[in-house]
mmCIF file of the N, C-alpha and C atoms, coordinates in Angstrom:
data_MODEL
# 
_entry.id   MODEL 
# 
loop_
_atom_site.group_PDB 
_atom_site.id 
_atom_site.type_symbol 
_atom_site.label_atom_id 
_atom_site.label_alt_id 
_atom_site.label_comp_id 
_atom_site.label_asym_id 
_atom_site.label_entity_id 
_atom_site.label_seq_id 
_atom_site.pdbx_PDB_ins_code 
_atom_site.Cartn_x 
_atom_site.Cartn_y 
_atom_site.Cartn_z 
_atom_site.occupancy 
_atom_site.B_iso_or_equiv 
_atom_site.pdbx_formal_charge 
_atom_site.auth_seq_id 
_atom_site.auth_comp_id 
_atom_site.auth_asym_id 
_atom_site.auth_atom_id 
_atom_site.pdbx_PDB_model_num 
ATOM 1   N N  . MET A 1 1  ? 275.546 96.644  65.045 1.00 0.00 ? 1  MET A N  1 
ATOM 2   C CA . MET A 1 1  ? 274.534 97.316  65.824 1.00 0.00 ? 1  MET A CA 1 
ATOM 3   C C  . MET A 1 1  ? 275.154 97.721  67.157 1.00 0.00 ? 1  MET A C  1 
ATOM 4   N N  . PHE A 1 2  ? 274.666 98.814  67.679 1.00 0.00 ? 2  PHE A N  1 
ATOM 5   C CA . PHE A 1 2  ? 275.154 99.264  68.967 1.00 0.00 ? 2  PHE A CA 1 
ATOM 6   C C  . PHE A 1 2  ? 274.046 100.030 69.677 1.00 0.00 ? 2  PHE A C  1 
ATOM 7   N N  . ASN A 1 3  ? 274.218 100.224 70.969 1.00 0.00 ? 3  ASN A N  1 
ATOM 8   C CA . ASN A 1 3  ? 273.285 101.051 71.728 1.00 0.00 ? 3  ASN A CA 1 
ATOM 9   C C  . ASN A 1 3  ? 274.043 101.758 72.837 1.00 0.00 ? 3  ASN A C  1 
ATOM 10  N N  . TYR A 1 4  ? 273.450 102.818 73.345 1.00 0.00 ? 4  TYR A N  1 
ATOM 11  C CA . TYR A 1 4  ? 274.039 103.566 74.453 1.00 0.00 ? 4  TYR A CA 1 
ATOM 12  C C  . TYR A 1 4  ? 272.928 104.295 75.191 1.00 0.00 ? 4  TYR A C  1 
ATOM 13  N N  . LYS A 1 5  ? 273.197 104.683 76.410 1.00 0.00 ? 5  LYS A N  1 
ATOM 14  C CA . LYS A 1 5  ? 272.245 105.454 77.214 1.00 0.00 ? 5  LYS A CA 1 
ATOM 15  C C  . LYS A 1 5  ? 272.449 106.933 76.944 1.00 0.00 ? 5  LYS A C  1 
ATOM 16  N N  . SER A 1 6  ? 271.356 107.643 76.665 1.00 0.00 ? 6  SER A N  1 
ATOM 17  C CA . SER A 1 6  ? 271.440 109.088 76.465 1.00 0.00 ? 6  SER A CA 1 
ATOM 18  C C  . SER A 1 6  ? 271.552 109.780 77.821 1.00 0.00 ? 6  SER A C  1 
ATOM 19  N N  . LYS A 1 7  ? 271.826 111.067 77.794 1.00 0.00 ? 7  LYS A N  1 
ATOM 20  C CA . LYS A 1 7  ? 271.923 111.832 79.045 1.00 0.00 ? 7  LYS A CA 1 
ATOM 21  C C  . LYS A 1 7  ? 270.618 111.787 79.828 1.00 0.00 ? 7  LYS A C  1 
ATOM 22  N N  . SER A 1 8  ? 269.496 111.644 79.119 1.00 0.00 ? 8  SER A N  1 
ATOM 23  C CA . SER A 1 8  ? 268.191 111.592 79.793 1.00 0.00 ? 8  SER A CA 1 
ATOM 24  C C  . SER A 1 8  ? 267.832 110.191 80.274 1.00 0.00 ? 8  SER A C  1 
ATOM 25  N N  . GLY A 1 9  ? 268.715 109.209 80.001 1.00 0.00 ? 9  GLY A N  1 
ATOM 26  C CA . GLY A 1 9  ? 268.485 107.852 80.487 1.00 0.00 ? 9  GLY A CA 1 
ATOM 27  C C  . GLY A 1 9  ? 267.823 106.911 79.499 1.00 0.00 ? 9  GLY A C  1 
ATOM 28  N N  . HIS A 1 10 ? 267.485 107.386 78.306 1.00 0.00 ? 10 HIS A N  1 
ATOM 29  C CA . HIS A 1 10 ? 266.862 106.533 77.298 1.00 0.00 ? 10 HIS A CA 1 
ATOM 30  C C  . HIS A 1 10 ? 267.927 105.711 76.573 1.00 0.00 ? 10 HIS A C  1 
ATOM 31  N N  . THR A 1 11 ? 267.585 104.495 76.179 1.00 0.00 ? 11 THR A N  1 
ATOM 32  C CA . THR A 1 11 ? 268.489 103.676 75.385 1.00 0.00 ? 11 THR A CA 1 
ATOM 33  C C  . THR A 1 11 ? 268.341 104.054 73.921 1.00 0.00 ? 11 THR A C  1 
ATOM 34  N N  . MET A 1 12 ? 269.456 104.404 73.294 1.00 0.00 ? 12 MET A N  1 
ATOM 35  C CA . MET A 1 12 ? 269.472 104.794 71.892 1.00 0.00 ? 12 MET A CA 1 
ATOM 36  C C  . MET A 1 12 ? 270.128 103.667 71.095 1.00 0.00 ? 12 MET A C  1 
ATOM 37  N N  . TYR A 1 13 ? 269.566 103.346 69.932 1.00 0.00 ? 13 TYR A N  1 
ATOM 38  C CA . TYR A 1 13 ? 270.076 102.263 69.099 1.00 0.00 ? 13 TYR A CA 1 
ATOM 39  C C  . TYR A 1 13 ? 270.646 102.805 67.795 1.00 0.00 ? 13 TYR A C  1 
ATOM 40  N N  . GLY A 1 14 ? 271.663 102.164 67.281 1.00 0.00 ? 14 GLY A N  1 
ATOM 41  C CA . GLY A 1 14 ? 272.263 102.572 66.010 1.00 0.00 ? 14 GLY A CA 1 
ATOM 42  C C  . GLY A 1 14 ? 272.776 101.364 65.259 1.00 0.00 ? 14 GLY A C  1 
ATOM 43  N N  . MET A 1 15 ? 273.044 101.566 63.979 1.00 0.00 ? 15 MET A N  1 
ATOM 44  C CA . MET A 1 15 ? 273.576 100.496 63.145 1.00 0.00 ? 15 MET A CA 1 
ATOM 45  C C  . MET A 1 15 ? 274.485 101.139 62.107 1.00 0.00 ? 15 MET A C  1 
ATOM 46  N N  . TYR A 1 16 ? 275.589 100.505 61.817 1.00 0.00 ? 16 TYR A N  1 
ATOM 47  C CA . TYR A 1 16 ? 276.436 100.994 60.731 1.00 0.00 ? 16 TYR A CA 1 
ATOM 48  C C  . TYR A 1 16 ? 276.718 99.862  59.769 1.00 0.00 ? 16 TYR A C  1 
ATOM 49  N N  . TYR A 1 17 ? 276.878 100.234 58.523 1.00 0.00 ? 17 TYR A N  1 
ATOM 50  C CA . TYR A 1 17 ? 277.124 99.284  57.448 1.00 0.00 ? 17 TYR A CA 1 
ATOM 51  C C  . TYR A 1 17 ? 278.505 99.544  56.863 1.00 0.00 ? 17 TYR A C  1 
ATOM 52  N N  . ARG A 1 18 ? 279.219 98.496  56.564 1.00 0.00 ? 18 ARG A N  1 
ATOM 53  C CA . ARG A 1 18 ? 280.508 98.604  55.886 1.00 0.00 ? 18 ARG A CA 1 
ATOM 54  C C  . ARG A 1 18 ? 280.340 98.164  54.441 1.00 0.00 ? 18 ARG A C  1 
ATOM 55  N N  . PRO A 1 19 ? 281.159 98.731  53.534 1.00 0.00 ? 19 PRO A N  1 
ATOM 56  C CA . PRO A 1 19 ? 281.087 98.302  52.131 1.00 0.00 ? 19 PRO A CA 1 
ATOM 57  C C  . PRO A 1 19 ? 281.470 96.827  51.982 1.00 0.00 ? 19 PRO A C  1 
ATOM 58  N N  . ASP A 1 20 ? 280.976 96.181  50.938 1.00 0.00 ? 20 ASP A N  1 
ATOM 59  C CA . ASP A 1 20 ? 281.305 94.766  50.699 1.00 0.00 ? 20 ASP A CA 1 
ATOM 60  C C  . ASP A 1 20 ? 282.809 94.540  50.594 1.00 0.00 ? 20 ASP A C  1 
ATOM 61  N N  . ASN A 1 21 ? 283.516 95.497  50.020 1.00 0.00 ? 21 ASN A N  1 
ATOM 62  C CA . ASN A 1 21 ? 284.958 95.356  49.838 1.00 0.00 ? 21 ASN A CA 1 
ATOM 63  C C  . ASN A 1 21 ? 285.735 96.119  50.916 1.00 0.00 ? 21 ASN A C  1 
ATOM 64  N N  . TYR A 1 22 ? 285.214 96.169  52.126 1.00 0.00 ? 22 TYR A N  1 
ATOM 65  C CA . TYR A 1 22 ? 285.820 96.918  53.230 1.00 0.00 ? 22 TYR A CA 1 
ATOM 66  C C  . TYR A 1 22 ? 287.268 96.482  53.479 1.00 0.00 ? 22 TYR A C  1 
ATOM 67  N N  . GLN A 1 23 ? 288.145 97.472  53.622 1.00 0.00 ? 23 GLN A N  1 
ATOM 68  C CA . GLN A 1 23 ? 289.547 97.219  53.949 1.00 0.00 ? 23 GLN A CA 1 
ATOM 69  C C  . GLN A 1 23 ? 289.900 98.060  55.170 1.00 0.00 ? 23 GLN A C  1 
ATOM 70  N N  . GLN A 1 24 ? 290.385 97.410  56.195 1.00 0.00 ? 24 GLN A N  1 
ATOM 71  C CA . GLN A 1 24 ? 290.744 98.110  57.423 1.00 0.00 ? 24 GLN A CA 1 
ATOM 72  C C  . GLN A 1 24 ? 291.835 99.134  57.149 1.00 0.00 ? 24 GLN A C  1 
ATOM 73  N N  . GLY A 1 25 ? 291.704 100.318 57.728 1.00 0.00 ? 25 GLY A N  1 
ATOM 74  C CA . GLY A 1 25 ? 292.688 101.377 57.560 1.00 0.00 ? 25 GLY A CA 1 
ATOM 75  C C  . GLY A 1 25 ? 292.382 102.336 56.423 1.00 0.00 ? 25 GLY A C  1 
ATOM 76  N N  . VAL A 1 26 ? 291.467 101.954 55.514 1.00 0.00 ? 26 VAL A N  1 
ATOM 77  C CA . VAL A 1 26 ? 291.076 102.829 54.406 1.00 0.00 ? 26 VAL A CA 1 
ATOM 78  C C  . VAL A 1 26 ? 289.951 103.734 54.895 1.00 0.00 ? 26 VAL A C  1 
ATOM 79  N N  . LYS A 1 27 ? 290.024 105.027 54.558 1.00 0.00 ? 27 LYS A N  1 
ATOM 80  C CA . LYS A 1 27 ? 288.969 105.964 54.952 1.00 0.00 ? 27 LYS A CA 1 
ATOM 81  C C  . LYS A 1 27 ? 287.845 105.928 53.924 1.00 0.00 ? 27 LYS A C  1 
ATOM 82  N N  . TYR A 1 28 ? 286.599 105.845 54.403 1.00 0.00 ? 28 TYR A N  1 
ATOM 83  C CA . TYR A 1 28 ? 285.421 105.814 53.551 1.00 0.00 ? 28 TYR A CA 1 
ATOM 84  C C  . TYR A 1 28 ? 284.518 106.991 53.910 1.00 0.00 ? 28 TYR A C  1 
ATOM 85  N N  . PRO A 1 29 ? 283.742 107.497 52.933 1.00 0.00 ? 29 PRO A N  1 
ATOM 86  C CA . PRO A 1 29 ? 282.789 108.563 53.251 1.00 0.00 ? 29 PRO A CA 1 
ATOM 87  C C  . PRO A 1 29 ? 281.703 108.028 54.179 1.00 0.00 ? 29 PRO A C  1 
ATOM 88  N N  . THR A 1 30 ? 281.144 108.894 54.976 1.00 0.00 ? 30 THR A N  1 
ATOM 89  C CA . THR A 1 30 ? 280.119 108.509 55.935 1.00 0.00 ? 30 THR A CA 1 
ATOM 90  C C  . THR A 1 30 ? 278.805 109.210 55.609 1.00 0.00 ? 30 THR A C  1 
ATOM 91  N N  . VAL A 1 31 ? 277.721 108.470 55.664 1.00 0.00 ? 31 VAL A N  1 
ATOM 92  C CA . VAL A 1 31 ? 276.385 109.027 55.502 1.00 0.00 ? 31 VAL A CA 1 
ATOM 93  C C  . VAL A 1 31 ? 275.643 108.769 56.806 1.00 0.00 ? 31 VAL A C  1 
ATOM 94  N N  . MET A 1 32 ? 275.080 109.816 57.368 1.00 0.00 ? 32 MET A N  1 
ATOM 95  C CA . MET A 1 32 ? 274.348 109.666 58.627 1.00 0.00 ? 32 MET A CA 1 
ATOM 96  C C  . MET A 1 32 ? 272.878 109.930 58.369 1.00 0.00 ? 32 MET A C  1 
ATOM 97  N N  . PHE A 1 33 ? 272.037 108.993 58.770 1.00 0.00 ? 33 PHE A N  1 
ATOM 98  C CA . PHE A 1 33 ? 270.591 109.147 58.639 1.00 0.00 ? 33 PHE A CA 1 
ATOM 99  C C  . PHE A 1 33 ? 270.019 109.203 60.040 1.00 0.00 ? 33 PHE A C  1 
ATOM 100 N N  . LEU A 1 34 ? 269.309 110.259 60.343 1.00 0.00 ? 34 LEU A N  1 
ATOM 101 C CA . LEU A 1 34 ? 268.736 110.448 61.669 1.00 0.00 ? 34 LEU A CA 1 
ATOM 102 C C  . LEU A 1 34 ? 267.259 110.706 61.528 1.00 0.00 ? 34 LEU A C  1 
ATOM 103 N N  . TYR A 1 35 ? 266.467 109.928 62.237 1.00 0.00 ? 35 TYR A N  1 
ATOM 104 C CA . TYR A 1 35 ? 265.029 110.165 62.267 1.00 0.00 ? 35 TYR A CA 1 
ATOM 105 C C  . TYR A 1 35 ? 264.682 110.673 63.642 1.00 0.00 ? 35 TYR A C  1 
ATOM 106 N N  . GLY A 1 36 ? 264.217 111.886 63.736 1.00 0.00 ? 36 GLY A N  1 
ATOM 107 C CA . GLY A 1 36 ? 263.902 112.476 65.028 1.00 0.00 ? 36 GLY A CA 1 
ATOM 108 C C  . GLY A 1 36 ? 262.416 112.648 65.247 1.00 0.00 ? 36 GLY A C  1 
ATOM 109 N N  . GLY A 1 37 ? 261.609 111.940 64.478 1.00 0.00 ? 37 GLY A N  1 
ATOM 110 C CA . GLY A 1 37 ? 260.160 112.100 64.583 1.00 0.00 ? 37 GLY A CA 1 
ATOM 111 C C  . GLY A 1 37 ? 259.575 111.456 65.826 1.00 0.00 ? 37 GLY A C  1 
ATOM 112 N N  . PRO A 1 38 ? 258.346 111.786 66.122 1.00 0.00 ? 38 PRO A N  1 
ATOM 113 C CA . PRO A 1 38 ? 257.703 111.286 67.336 1.00 0.00 ? 38 PRO A CA 1 
ATOM 114 C C  . PRO A 1 38 ? 257.038 109.920 67.199 1.00 0.00 ? 38 PRO A C  1 
ATOM 115 N N  . HIS A 1 39 ? 256.993 109.355 66.004 1.00 0.00 ? 39 HIS A N  1 
ATOM 116 C CA . HIS A 1 39 ? 256.140 108.184 65.823 1.00 0.00 ? 39 HIS A CA 1 
ATOM 117 C C  . HIS A 1 39 ? 256.839 106.838 65.883 1.00 0.00 ? 39 HIS A C  1 
ATOM 118 N N  . VAL A 1 40 ? 257.907 106.667 65.148 1.00 0.00 ? 40 VAL A N  1 
ATOM 119 C CA . VAL A 1 40 ? 258.490 105.339 65.053 1.00 0.00 ? 40 VAL A CA 1 
ATOM 120 C C  . VAL A 1 40 ? 260.011 105.431 65.081 1.00 0.00 ? 40 VAL A C  1 
ATOM 121 N N  . GLN A 1 41 ? 260.616 104.502 65.783 1.00 0.00 ? 41 GLN A N  1 
ATOM 122 C CA . GLN A 1 41 ? 262.076 104.415 65.792 1.00 0.00 ? 41 GLN A CA 1 
ATOM 123 C C  . GLN A 1 41 ? 262.476 103.459 64.680 1.00 0.00 ? 41 GLN A C  1 
ATOM 124 N N  . LEU A 1 42 ? 263.265 103.942 63.724 1.00 0.00 ? 42 LEU A N  1 
ATOM 125 C CA . LEU A 1 42 ? 263.636 103.123 62.572 1.00 0.00 ? 42 LEU A CA 1 
ATOM 126 C C  . LEU A 1 42 ? 264.759 102.145 62.871 1.00 0.00 ? 42 LEU A C  1 
ATOM 127 N N  . VAL A 1 43 ? 265.602 102.443 63.856 1.00 0.00 ? 43 VAL A N  1 
ATOM 128 C CA . VAL A 1 43 ? 266.702 101.556 64.207 1.00 0.00 ? 43 VAL A CA 1 
ATOM 129 C C  . VAL A 1 43 ? 266.249 100.700 65.378 1.00 0.00 ? 43 VAL A C  1 
ATOM 130 N N  . THR A 1 44 ? 266.323 99.392  65.217 1.00 0.00 ? 44 THR A N  1 
ATOM 131 C CA . THR A 1 44 ? 265.937 98.461  66.274 1.00 0.00 ? 44 THR A CA 1 
ATOM 132 C C  . THR A 1 44 ? 267.069 97.480  66.520 1.00 0.00 ? 44 THR A C  1 
ATOM 133 N N  . ASN A 1 45 ? 266.978 96.741  67.575 1.00 0.00 ? 45 ASN A N  1 
ATOM 134 C CA . ASN A 1 45 ? 267.994 95.760  67.916 1.00 0.00 ? 45 ASN A CA 1 
ATOM 135 C C  . ASN A 1 45 ? 267.706 94.449  67.180 1.00 0.00 ? 45 ASN A C  1 
ATOM 136 N N  . SER A 1 46 ? 267.766 94.504  65.834 1.00 0.00 ? 46 SER A N  1 
ATOM 137 C CA . SER A 1 46 ? 267.491 93.333  65.019 1.00 0.00 ? 46 SER A CA 1 
ATOM 138 C C  . SER A 1 46 ? 268.234 93.474  63.685 1.00 0.00 ? 46 SER A C  1 
ATOM 139 N N  . PHE A 1 47 ? 268.372 92.356  62.970 1.00 0.00 ? 47 PHE A N  1 
ATOM 140 C CA . PHE A 1 47 ? 269.044 92.335  61.686 1.00 0.00 ? 47 PHE A CA 1 
ATOM 141 C C  . PHE A 1 47 ? 267.999 92.361  60.581 1.00 0.00 ? 47 PHE A C  1 
ATOM 142 N N  . LYS A 1 48 ? 268.077 93.311  59.677 1.00 0.00 ? 48 LYS A N  1 
ATOM 143 C CA . LYS A 1 48 ? 267.087 93.439  58.610 1.00 0.00 ? 48 LYS A CA 1 
ATOM 144 C C  . LYS A 1 48 ? 267.558 92.837  57.291 1.00 0.00 ? 48 LYS A C  1 
ATOM 145 N N  . GLY A 1 49 ? 268.815 92.430  57.206 1.00 0.00 ? 49 GLY A N  1 
ATOM 146 C CA . GLY A 1 49 ? 269.334 91.841  55.978 1.00 0.00 ? 49 GLY A CA 1 
ATOM 147 C C  . GLY A 1 49 ? 269.818 92.915  55.021 1.00 0.00 ? 49 GLY A C  1 
ATOM 148 N N  . LEU A 1 50 ? 270.768 92.559  54.193 1.00 0.00 ? 50 LEU A N  1 
ATOM 149 C CA . LEU A 1 50 ? 271.347 93.526  53.281 1.00 0.00 ? 50 LEU A CA 1 
ATOM 150 C C  . LEU A 1 50 ? 271.164 93.170  51.820 1.00 0.00 ? 50 LEU A C  1 
ATOM 151 N N  . LYS A 1 51 ? 271.018 91.896  51.476 1.00 0.00 ? 51 LYS A N  1 
ATOM 152 C CA . LYS A 1 51 ? 270.974 91.515  50.056 1.00 0.00 ? 51 LYS A CA 1 
ATOM 153 C C  . LYS A 1 51 ? 269.769 90.720  49.725 1.00 0.00 ? 51 LYS A C  1 
# 
């Protein structure tokens, strides 16, 4: 999980997942999911579990 301040001063949150068999130095495809709606922020500063 990570966060950063946007240019407008808002704190933005993000999370990235690595494959179970992750190997450092190997390139993996990236999928980016962005929710820009006005109602709910899907990324929070919490752990939701993976399995």
